[in-house]
Backbone as JSON Lines, residues from 0, in Angstrom:
{"i":0,"aa":"X","n":[-19.81,111.62,73.44],"ca":[-18.68,112.32,73.73],"c":[-17.42,111.32,73.7]}
{"i":1,"aa":"X","n":[-16.51,112.0,72.89],"ca":[-14.93,111.42,72.97],"c":[-14.49,111.21,74.4]}
{"i":2,"aa":"X","n":[-13.7,110.38,74.54],"ca":[-12.87,110.25,75.78],"c":[-11.64,111.2,75.74]}
{"i":3,"aa":"X","n":[-10.85,111.15,76.51],"ca":[-9.53,112.04,76.46],"c":[-8.55,111.29,75.25]}
{"i":4,"aa":"X","n":[-8.49,110.12,75.57],"ca":[-7.63,109.2,74.81],"c":[-8.15,109.28,73.39]}
{"i":5,"aa":"X","n":[-9.19,109.36,72.82],"ca":[-9.86,109.06,71.68],"c":[-9.38,110.86,70.97]}
{"i":6,"aa":"X","n":[-9.51,111.61,71.58],"ca":[-9.49,112.95,70.93],"c":[-7.99,113.08,70.84]}
{"i":7,"aa":"X","n":[-6.97,112.65,71.85],"ca":[-5.36,112.87,71.46],"c":[-4.99,111.9,70.45]}
{"i":8,"aa":"X","n":[-5.57,111.19,70.31],"ca":[-5.17,109.81,69.52],"c":[-5.69,110.59,68.02]}
{"i":9,"aa":"X","n":[-6.65,110.98,67.85],"ca":[-7.15,111.59,66.87],"c":[-6.39,112.98,66.26]}
{"i":10,"aa":"X","n":[-5.52,113.39,66.95],"ca":[-4.71,114.53,66.68],"c":[-3.22,114.31,66.62]}
{"i":11,"aa":"X","n":[-2.97,113.48,67.92],"ca":[-1.35,113.65,67.89],"c":[-0.59,112.41,67.19]}
{"i":12,"aa":"X","n":[0.43,112.42,66.65],"ca":[1.19,111.56,66.09],"c":[1.1,110.17,67.02]}
{"i":13,"aa":"X","n":[1.18,109.1,66.3],"ca":[1.16,107.67,67.3],"c":[2.52,107.74,68.0]}
{"i":14,"aa":"X","n":[3.75,108.24,67.7],"ca":[4.47,108.22,68.43],"c":[4.88,109.31,69.53]}
{"i":15,"aa":"X","n":[3.79,109.91,69.72],"ca":[3.7,110.77,71.03],"c":[2.45,110.66,72.01]}
{"i":16,"aa":"X","n":[2.18,109.36,71.68],"ca":[1.27,108.69,72.62],"c":[1.61,107.41,72.98]}
{"i":17,"aa":"X","n":[1.44,106.97,74.29],"ca":[1.75,105.54,75.12],"c":[1.05,105.36,76.01]}
{"i":18,"aa":"X","n":[1.78,104.28,76.76],"ca":[1.15,104.15,78.02],"c":[2.2,103.32,78.9]}
{"i":19,"aa":"X","n":[1.47,103.08,80.1],"ca":[2.06,102.15,80.98],"c":[0.88,101.76,82.08]}
{"i":20,"aa":"X","n":[0.52,100.55,81.45],"ca":[-0.82,99.75,81.94],"c":[-1.78,100.75,81.48]}
{"i":21,"aa":"X","n":[-2.78,100.88,82.69],"ca":[-3.83,102.02,82.15],"c":[-3.38,103.68,82.14]}
{"i":22,"aa":"X","n":[-2.11,103.58,82.61],"ca":[-2.0,105.33,82.31],"c":[-1.59,106.07,80.82]}
{"i":23,"aa":"X","n":[-2.48,106.94,80.53],"ca":[-1.98,107.51,79.0],"c":[-0.53,108.35,79.26]}
{"i":24,"aa":"X","n":[0.21,108.18,78.38],"ca":[1.45,109.07,78.49],"c":[1.18,109.73,76.83]}
{"i":25,"aa":"X","n":[1.67,111.08,77.35],"ca":[1.27,111.84,75.79],"c":[2.55,112.87,76.04]}
{"i":26,"aa":"X","n":[3.04,113.32,74.85],"ca":[4.0,114.05,74.67],"c":[3.54,115.47,74.71]}
{"i":27,"aa":"X","n":[4.09,116.47,75.89],"ca":[3.32,117.87,75.79],"c":[3.76,118.58,74.4]}
{"i":28,"aa":"X","n":[2.59,119.18,73.99],"ca":[2.71,120.02,72.87],"c":[1.58,121.19,73.15]}
{"i":29,"aa":"X","n":[1.56,122.16,72.47],"ca":[0.53,123.12,72.57],"c":[-0.64,122.62,72.22]}
{"i":30,"aa":"X","n":[-0.9,121.67,71.22],"ca":[-2.09,121.22,70.88],"c":[-2.45,120.16,71.7]}
{"i":31,"aa":"X","n":[-1.43,119.37,72.42],"ca":[-1.8,118.35,73.49],"c":[-2.57,119.16,74.58]}
{"i":32,"aa":"X","n":[-1.86,120.34,75.14],"ca":[-2.15,120.54,76.26],"c":[-3.59,121.45,76.03]}
{"i":33,"aa":"X","n":[-4.19,122.12,74.89],"ca":[-5.25,122.42,74.56],"c":[-6.42,121.44,74.66]}
{"i":34,"aa":"X","n":[-6.3,120.1,74.25],"ca":[-7.13,119.17,74.15],"c":[-7.13,118.62,75.59]}
{"i":35,"aa":"X","n":[-6.51,118.61,76.41],"ca":[-6.43,118.1,78.09],"c":[-7.36,119.18,78.69]}
{"i":36,"aa":"X","n":[-6.89,120.76,78.35],"ca":[-7.28,121.73,79.11],"c":[-9.37,121.88,78.69]}
{"i":37,"aa":"X","n":[-9.26,121.41,77.62],"ca":[-10.95,121.47,76.98],"c":[-11.63,120.23,77.69]}
{"i":38,"aa":"X","n":[-10.91,119.25,77.54],"ca":[-11.56,118.05,78.29],"c":[-11.63,118.14,79.66]}
{"i":39,"aa":"X","n":[-10.66,118.86,80.63],"ca":[-10.88,119.22,81.87],"c":[-11.85,120.03,82.21]}
{"i":40,"aa":"X","n":[-12.13,121.17,81.27],"ca":[-13.28,122.2,81.23],"c":[-14.72,121.49,81.21]}
{"i":41,"aa":"X","n":[-14.83,120.4,80.23],"ca":[-16.03,119.81,79.9],"c":[-16.17,119.03,81.03]}
{"i":42,"aa":"X","n":[-15.31,118.6,82.04],"ca":[-15.25,117.55,82.86],"c":[-15.46,118.35,84.48]}
{"i":43,"aa":"X","n":[-15.53,119.22,84.17],"ca":[-15.41,120.17,85.77],"c":[-14.32,119.95,86.52]}
{"i":44,"aa":"X","n":[-13.12,120.11,85.75],"ca":[-12.02,119.65,86.45],"c":[-10.83,120.73,86.13]}
{"i":45,"aa":"X","n":[-11.3,121.84,86.67],"ca":[-10.62,122.91,86.09],"c":[-9.55,123.67,86.9]}
{"i":46,"aa":"X","n":[-9.28,123.23,88.26],"ca":[-8.37,123.6,89.07],"c":[-6.98,122.86,89.13]}
{"i":47,"aa":"X","n":[-6.11,123.36,88.69],"ca":[-5.04,122.6,88.57],"c":[-4.77,121.46,87.48]}
{"i":48,"aa":"X","n":[-3.92,120.56,87.62],"ca":[-3.66,119.65,86.42],"c":[-4.26,118.29,87.16]}
{"i":49,"aa":"X","n":[-4.68,118.18,88.79],"ca":[-4.85,117.21,89.23],"c":[-4.36,116.06,89.31]}
{"i":50,"aa":"X","n":[-4.7,114.96,88.94],"ca":[-3.74,114.01,89.1],"c":[-2.68,113.74,87.97]}
{"i":51,"aa":"X","n":[-2.7,114.75,86.87],"ca":[-1.81,114.67,85.73],"c":[-0.69,114.82,86.51]}
{"i":52,"aa":"X","n":[0.54,114.42,85.75],"ca":[1.91,115.01,86.22],"c":[2.82,114.93,84.88]}
{"i":53,"aa":"X","n":[3.71,115.59,84.85],"ca":[4.78,115.87,83.94],"c":[5.81,115.22,84.18]}
{"i":54,"aa":"X","n":[6.66,114.73,83.23],"ca":[8.05,113.93,83.31],"c":[9.0,114.15,82.17]}
{"i":55,"aa":"X","n":[10.0,114.09,82.2],"ca":[10.88,114.18,81.02],"c":[11.29,112.63,80.74]}
{"i":56,"aa":"X","n":[10.76,112.09,79.26],"ca":[11.04,111.04,78.56],"c":[12.53,110.87,78.52]}
{"i":57,"aa":"X","n":[13.16,109.78,79.25],"ca":[14.62,109.63,78.8],"c":[14.84,108.7,77.87]}
{"i":58,"aa":"X","n":[13.93,108.34,76.95],"ca":[14.22,107.62,75.97],"c":[14.02,108.42,74.66]}
{"i":59,"aa":"X","n":[12.83,108.89,74.46],"ca":[12.48,109.6,73.45],"c":[12.93,111.46,73.41]}
{"i":60,"aa":"X","n":[12.96,111.61,75.21],"ca":[12.98,112.94,75.09],"c":[12.04,114.04,75.32]}
{"i":61,"aa":"X","n":[12.16,115.12,75.56],"ca":[10.71,116.19,75.58],"c":[10.2,115.8,76.98]}
{"i":62,"aa":"X","n":[9.31,116.86,76.84],"ca":[8.28,116.91,78.01],"c":[7.08,115.81,78.0]}
{"i":63,"aa":"X","n":[6.51,115.15,78.84],"ca":[5.4,114.45,78.77],"c":[4.47,114.75,79.51]}
{"i":64,"aa":"X","n":[3.43,113.71,79.35],"ca":[2.23,113.9,80.71],"c":[1.89,112.62,80.86]}
{"i":65,"aa":"X","n":[1.34,112.43,82.38],"ca":[1.45,111.03,82.6],"c":[-0.39,111.52,83.16]}
{"i":66,"aa":"X","n":[-1.08,110.58,82.51],"ca":[-2.71,110.72,82.79],"c":[-2.99,109.18,83.48]}
{"i":67,"aa":"X","n":[-3.03,109.22,84.47],"ca":[-3.68,107.85,85.15],"c":[-4.83,107.6,84.52]}
{"i":68,"aa":"X","n":[-5.14,106.3,84.34],"ca":[-6.47,105.41,84.17],"c":[-7.01,106.1,82.8]}
{"i":69,"aa":"X","n":[-6.28,106.64,81.91],"ca":[-6.84,107.25,80.71],"c":[-6.65,106.74,79.29]}
{"i":70,"aa":"X","n":[-6.0,105.54,79.56],"ca":[-5.69,104.72,78.46],"c":[-6.75,103.73,77.88]}
{"i":71,"aa":"X","n":[-7.51,104.28,76.96],"ca":[-8.61,103.42,76.92],"c":[-8.58,101.77,76.38]}
{"i":72,"aa":"X","n":[-7.48,101.86,75.27],"ca":[-7.43,100.06,75.05],"c":[-6.92,99.12,76.33]}
{"i":73,"aa":"X","n":[-6.45,99.77,77.3],"ca":[-5.79,99.02,78.33],"c":[-7.25,98.46,78.92]}
{"i":74,"aa":"X","n":[-8.34,99.39,79.12],"ca":[-9.84,98.83,79.83],"c":[-10.48,98.36,78.46]}
{"i":75,"aa":"X","n":[-10.4,98.52,77.74],"ca":[-11.11,97.65,76.66],"c":[-10.62,96.18,76.57]}
{"i":76,"aa":"X","n":[-9.21,96.07,76.68],"ca":[-8.85,95.1,76.87],"c":[-9.65,93.98,78.06]}
{"i":77,"aa":"X","n":[-9.71,94.72,79.1],"ca":[-10.24,93.83,80.46],"c":[-11.79,93.91,80.24]}
{"i":78,"aa":"X","n":[-12.16,94.29,79.14],"ca":[-13.85,94.3,78.84],"c":[-14.51,95.05,79.9]}
{"i":79,"aa":"X","n":[-14.01,96.3,80.22],"ca":[-14.42,97.38,80.56],"c":[-15.24,98.31,79.66]}
């Protein structure tokens, strides 16, 4: 099963994905919302957005989603 990061990276433009340490940052689009919602259903996280938070990116603009601990390359670099 693909991780949330893998699913988003396969669909989104590279400039629409970022990170802050281990947190995955992704631009909000209908596509990103659908991917996140599907992942939440598969992982039994259907009540609200949980730990995810929304913010306005002051550099690139637009609405973004911060998903804690979901940036796979951070964990891979740590050997996890």
